[in-house]
Structures are given as structure tokens and as C-alpha cells.
C-alpha angles and dihedrals in degrees: 000000000000133000107259091221097053132030112220117230118214124194112210115200125186136125090230102090094193091053092048093049092047092050089046091057092048093048094047090050088053090055103261128131107235134206120186134208126182102212141346096293090052089049092055091048092049092047090055092058103033136047104214123199087222141357124222105202137185118213106209107065126145100230108039117355124230094253091064091046091053090050090049092051092050093046096046103028104025118211095320095095114064116219123207114193112213107183145146087234107109106166116115094234094058090046093050093044092053093046089049090050090057110276112142098207137010123210124180122226128271093051130166113248091234090059090051092050092049092048092050089049091048095053094044097045119082091211103109092199092062094093094051094048100041113027100054 
């Protein structure tokens, strides 16, 4: 799943510590380096010290919500850091708003780990045909 020349680092952000730790185990097993943050403030701190290949981000967090984190990423890091929203929000308006604010992908919880892996690979792989050939 990973490029043999470069290990991809994924930052996982959610206020649910059990969810973050579970996703960390799955991603490490799939060959990714993983950083974790337990809320929006933790995400901003982690983003200041690491340069992740991708960010998996919840929206509804009590300190700083995911929308503000997406805006921070786009303001400070440009488009070079892909953002995958992984949220319980499922309404089309929330999805569209987050994509318009700069998220690259939107997945709804609960989500199978394999779908998450494939989405991370898609946003971190320059091959534009990856989505068509792997996510269907």
C-alpha cells in the first residue's frame, strides 16, 4: 500500500481517543507512520511540528471544530496537504460545505478500514486514475 521509497505519515484527529487509537493501529498495520491528535487544538499543535502526507479529520470536536482546522491547513499549508473528513455528519450540505472549504474527501462514520486506507492512498498518490480503479 505504500511507496517503498517513502513512508507516508498520516495525522489522525478526533476527540474520541478510542477511535483515534484504533485507527492508528489499522494504519500502522497498513504501513503508514501515524501521528495522533485528540481534538482541534491538538491538531494545530501537531501540524506545526509535522508535515503529514494526509490528515484524517473529524468535524464535531468540542475545542476547535474540523472546519476551522481545514481552513488553518489551507491558509498555512496550501493545497499540499490532503484532508480527509471522517465524520458522523451525513447530510449533503455539510459534505458540500467541507469540500468547498478545502477538504479533499469526505467519508461518513462508521467506515470500513479498507475504505479509509484506499482513500488515504488516493489522496497521497499522484496517479489520477487511482480513484477510478480502486474505490469502486
